[in-house]
C-alpha positions as CSV (number, residue, x, y, z in Angstrom):
1,M,-8.7,-3.1,-15.2
2,I,-5.1,-3.6,-16.3
3,D,-4.3,-7.3,-16.2
4,G,-0.9,-7.1,-14.4
5,G,-1.5,-9.8,-11.8
6,R,-1.5,-9.3,-8.0
7,T,2.3,-8.9,-7.7
8,G,5.0,-7.4,-9.8
9,I,8.7,-6.4,-9.7
10,W,9.9,-2.8,-9.7
11,L,13.4,-2.5,-11.2
12,N,15.5,0.6,-11.9
13,P,17.9,-0.5,-14.6
14,G,20.4,2.2,-13.3
15,H,20.8,0.2,-10.1
16,V,22.0,-3.0,-11.6
17,P,25.4,-3.8,-13.1
18,D,24.2,-4.5,-16.7
19,P,20.9,-2.9,-17.9
20,A,21.1,-5.0,-21.0
21,A,20.2,-8.0,-18.8
22,V,16.7,-6.6,-18.1
23,P,15.0,-8.3,-21.1
24,D,16.3,-11.7,-19.9
25,A,15.3,-10.8,-16.4
26,A,11.8,-10.1,-17.7
27,A,11.6,-13.6,-19.2
28,E,12.6,-15.0,-15.8
29,L,9.9,-13.0,-14.0
30,E,7.3,-14.2,-16.4
31,A,8.4,-17.8,-15.8
32,L,8.2,-17.2,-12.0
33,G,4.7,-16.1,-12.3
34,Y,5.0,-12.4,-11.5
35,G,2.4,-10.3,-13.3
36,T,4.2,-7.1,-14.2
37,L,7.7,-5.6,-14.6
38,W,7.8,-2.0,-13.6
39,I,10.8,-0.2,-15.2
40,G,11.8,2.6,-13.0
41,G,14.3,5.4,-13.0
42,S,12.4,7.8,-15.2
43,P,12.7,5.6,-18.4
44,S,13.2,7.6,-21.6
45,H,10.3,8.4,-23.8
46,D,11.8,6.3,-26.6
47,L,10.6,3.4,-24.4
48,A,13.5,1.2,-25.7
49,L,13.9,-0.8,-22.6
50,P,10.2,-1.5,-22.1
51,A,10.1,-2.5,-25.8
52,A,13.0,-5.0,-25.3
53,A,11.3,-6.5,-22.2
54,L,8.0,-6.9,-24.1
55,D,9.9,-8.5,-27.0
56,A,11.4,-11.0,-24.6
57,T,8.2,-12.2,-23.1
58,R,4.7,-13.4,-24.2
59,R,2.4,-12.7,-21.3
60,L,4.1,-10.3,-18.8
61,T,2.7,-6.8,-18.5
62,V,5.5,-4.2,-18.7
63,A,5.0,-0.7,-17.2
64,T,7.0,2.5,-16.9
65,G,7.4,3.3,-13.2
66,V,7.4,6.1,-14.2
67,A,8.1,8.2,-17.3
68,T,8.4,11.9,-16.4
69,I,6.1,14.3,-18.2
70,W,9.0,16.8,-18.6
71,D,11.1,14.6,-20.9
72,G,9.2,15.3,-24.1
73,P,5.8,16.2,-25.7
74,A,2.7,14.0,-25.1
75,D,2.1,13.4,-28.8
76,A,5.6,11.9,-29.3
77,L,5.2,9.6,-26.4
78,A,1.8,8.6,-27.7
79,T,3.2,7.6,-31.0
80,R,5.7,5.3,-29.3
81,Y,2.9,3.9,-27.1
82,H,0.8,3.0,-30.1
83,E,3.8,1.3,-31.7
84,L,4.3,-0.9,-28.7
85,N,0.6,-1.6,-28.2
86,T,0.4,-2.7,-31.9
87,R,3.2,-5.1,-31.4
88,H,2.1,-6.3,-27.9
89,P,-1.6,-5.6,-27.5
90,D,-2.7,-4.8,-24.0
91,R,0.6,-5.6,-22.4
92,F,2.2,-2.2,-22.0
93,V,1.2,0.3,-19.3
94,L,2.3,3.9,-19.5
95,G,3.1,5.0,-15.9
96,L,3.5,8.8,-15.7
97,G,4.8,11.2,-13.1
98,A,5.6,14.8,-12.5
99,S,9.0,14.1,-11.0
100,H,10.6,16.7,-8.6
101,S,11.7,20.3,-8.8
102,A,15.3,19.2,-8.0
103,L,15.4,16.7,-10.9
104,A,13.4,18.5,-13.7
105,P,14.6,22.0,-14.8
106,A,11.2,22.7,-16.4
107,Y,9.3,21.8,-13.3
108,A,6.4,24.1,-12.6
109,K,2.8,23.6,-11.3
110,P,3.0,19.8,-11.5
111,F,-0.8,19.2,-11.2
112,S,-1.6,21.6,-14.1
113,A,1.2,20.2,-16.2
114,M,-0.1,16.6,-15.7
115,V,-3.6,17.6,-16.7
116,R,-2.2,19.3,-19.9
117,F,-0.1,16.2,-20.6
118,L,-3.1,13.9,-20.2
119,D,-5.1,16.1,-22.5
120,G,-2.4,15.6,-25.1
121,L,-2.5,11.8,-24.7
122,D,-6.3,11.9,-25.0
123,A,-6.0,13.9,-28.2
124,A,-3.5,11.3,-29.6
125,G,-5.7,8.4,-28.8
126,V,-3.9,6.9,-25.7
127,P,-6.7,5.4,-23.6
128,A,-7.0,6.3,-20.0
129,A,-7.2,2.5,-19.2
130,A,-3.6,2.1,-20.4
131,R,-2.0,4.6,-18.1
132,V,-1.4,5.1,-14.4
133,L,-0.2,8.1,-12.4
134,A,2.5,8.3,-9.7
135,A,0.3,9.9,-7.2
136,L,1.0,10.6,-3.6
137,G,-1.2,13.5,-2.5
138,P,-5.0,13.8,-2.6
139,K,-5.3,15.9,-5.7
140,M,-3.1,13.7,-7.9
141,L,-4.8,10.6,-6.5
142,A,-8.2,11.9,-7.4
143,L,-6.9,12.8,-10.9
144,S,-5.6,9.2,-11.4
145,A,-9.1,7.9,-10.7
146,T,-10.7,10.0,-13.4
147,R,-8.0,10.4,-16.0
148,A,-6.1,7.1,-15.8
149,A,-6.6,3.5,-14.8
150,G,-5.5,4.4,-11.3
151,S,-2.3,5.1,-9.3
152,H,1.2,3.7,-8.8
153,P,2.3,5.4,-5.6
154,Y,6.1,5.2,-4.8
155,L,7.8,5.2,-1.4
156,V,4.7,4.5,0.6
157,T,3.4,2.4,3.5
158,P,0.2,0.3,4.0
159,E,-1.3,3.3,5.7
160,H,-0.8,5.4,2.6
161,T,-2.4,2.6,0.6
162,R,-5.4,2.7,2.9
163,Q,-5.7,6.5,2.5
164,A,-5.2,6.3,-1.2
165,R,-8.0,3.7,-1.6
166,E,-10.4,6.0,0.3
167,I,-9.6,8.8,-2.2
168,L,-9.7,6.5,-5.3
169,G,-12.9,4.7,-4.3
170,D,-13.8,1.3,-5.6
171,G,-12.6,0.4,-9.1
172,P,-9.5,2.3,-10.0
173,L,-6.2,0.4,-9.9
174,L,-4.0,0.9,-6.8
175,A,-0.5,-0.5,-7.3
176,P,1.9,0.7,-4.6
177,E,5.7,0.1,-4.8
178,Q,7.2,-1.6,-1.8
179,K,10.9,-1.8,-1.1
180,V,12.1,-5.1,0.4
181,V,15.3,-6.6,1.7
182,L,15.5,-10.4,1.9
183,S,17.5,-10.6,5.1
184,T,16.8,-11.4,8.7
185,D,19.7,-9.4,10.1
186,P,18.2,-6.1,11.3
187,D,21.4,-4.1,11.1
188,D,22.3,-5.3,7.6
189,A,18.7,-5.0,6.3
190,R,18.3,-1.4,7.6
191,A,21.7,-0.4,6.3
192,T,20.7,-1.6,2.8
193,G,17.4,0.2,3.1
194,R,19.1,3.5,4.2
195,R,21.4,3.5,1.3
196,R,18.5,3.5,-1.1
197,L,16.3,5.9,0.9
198,A,19.0,8.6,1.2
199,G,18.3,10.4,-2.0
200,Y,14.6,10.3,-1.6
201,L,14.8,12.0,1.9
202,T,16.1,15.1,0.1
203,L,13.0,15.5,-2.1
204,P,10.2,17.7,-0.8
205,N,7.4,15.7,-2.5
206,Y,8.3,12.6,-0.6
207,L,9.0,14.4,2.6
208,N,5.6,16.0,2.5
209,S,3.9,12.7,1.8
210,L,5.7,11.1,4.7
211,R,4.8,14.0,7.0
212,R,1.1,13.3,6.1
213,L,1.7,9.8,7.4
214,G,2.9,11.0,10.8
215,F,6.7,11.1,10.3
216,G,8.8,14.2,11.2
217,D,12.2,15.8,11.0
218,E,13.6,13.3,13.6
219,D,12.7,10.4,11.3
220,F,14.5,12.0,8.3
221,A,17.8,12.7,10.0
222,D,20.9,10.5,9.6
223,G,19.5,8.5,6.7
224,G,16.2,7.8,8.4
225,S,15.1,6.5,11.8
226,D,14.6,2.8,12.4
227,R,10.8,3.6,12.6
228,L,10.9,5.2,9.1
229,V,13.1,2.5,7.5
230,D,11.0,-0.3,8.8
231,A,7.9,1.4,7.6
232,L,9.2,1.9,4.0
233,V,11.4,-1.2,3.7
234,A,10.0,-4.6,4.5
235,W,12.8,-6.9,5.6
236,G,13.1,-10.5,6.9
237,D,12.5,-13.8,5.3
238,A,10.0,-14.6,2.6
239,D,7.2,-14.9,5.0
240,A,7.9,-11.5,6.5
241,I,7.9,-9.9,3.0
242,A,4.6,-11.7,2.2
243,A,3.1,-10.3,5.4
244,R,3.8,-6.8,4.2
245,V,2.3,-7.5,0.8
246,A,-0.7,-8.8,2.6
247,E,-1.0,-5.5,4.6
248,H,-1.1,-3.5,1.4
249,R,-3.8,-5.8,0.0
250,A,-5.8,-5.6,3.1
251,A,-5.5,-1.8,2.9
252,G,-6.9,-1.8,-0.7
253,A,-4.1,-2.5,-3.1
254,D,-4.9,-4.4,-6.2
255,H,-1.3,-5.0,-7.1
256,V,2.0,-4.6,-5.2
257,A,5.2,-3.8,-7.0
258,L,8.2,-5.2,-5.1
259,Q,11.6,-3.4,-5.4
260,V,14.2,-5.9,-4.1
261,L,17.2,-4.1,-2.6
262,T,20.5,-5.8,-2.3
263,A,23.6,-4.9,-0.3
264,D,25.9,-5.0,-3.4
265,G,23.4,-3.9,-6.1
266,H,23.4,-7.2,-8.0
267,L,20.4,-8.1,-10.2
268,P,18.3,-9.9,-7.6
269,L,17.3,-13.0,-9.6
270,R,18.0,-15.2,-6.6
271,E,15.8,-13.1,-4.3
272,W,13.0,-13.0,-7.0
273,R,13.0,-16.7,-7.1
274,A,13.0,-17.1,-3.3
275,L,10.1,-14.7,-2.9
276,A,7.9,-15.9,-5.8
277,P,6.1,-18.8,-4.0
278,S,5.1,-16.5,-1.1
279,V,4.1,-13.3,-2.6
280,R,2.3,-14.0,-5.9
């Protein structure tokens, strides 16, 4: 299994004021005891930012969360993977996803496209144990159990984690992303959550996943019902966040990737420090 610890941090460089600060942030996360930095926002296949984060650390696992398969050919991405793995053996995880039709002009038959992309990585010598798939539905989850180390589901709940573990079975990695707001004010916390959720609630893949979990049109209106926001965004003090992490673990997660949301979009160093003792 990938040695990424029990808890990591998920960060979209496009959501912070200065993406150049990410390597220093990676060093801070390593010092705090987090196991993995997940670099989100469909990172480029040149893997420049994961490389910089790896160069800035000694033990931290760095993962893409996730690179879209539509951005370039598998063999070119494999070449870059091998370069990073040579420099930083067994510390880089290639997270892959099929993105969304609204975001990828070439989008078509995502399951078949993912299989072909994995075939290309196999041919180029990228081991299945070094990659994870952004899987939400049953078919992609099953694929992640046989063609990758496991799954990194995004925008999910502990109930999804439970269902995913049933599909994956024992053994494959299950590393869900969990959004959190370190605030005990319900109105402020939910407002921060809604701002980040807004874009996702326009994408059919996520809506279909949420419908399978029992949410409906009334939950998706006006930025999301309180029920939906509270299910997708854990908020409160550090103990409340830790309780949500514990729910994922009890449901079968091996690793939980925390995406800390802030009202003003600052790089959440302060929040990472506050959460570390409770969630690691």
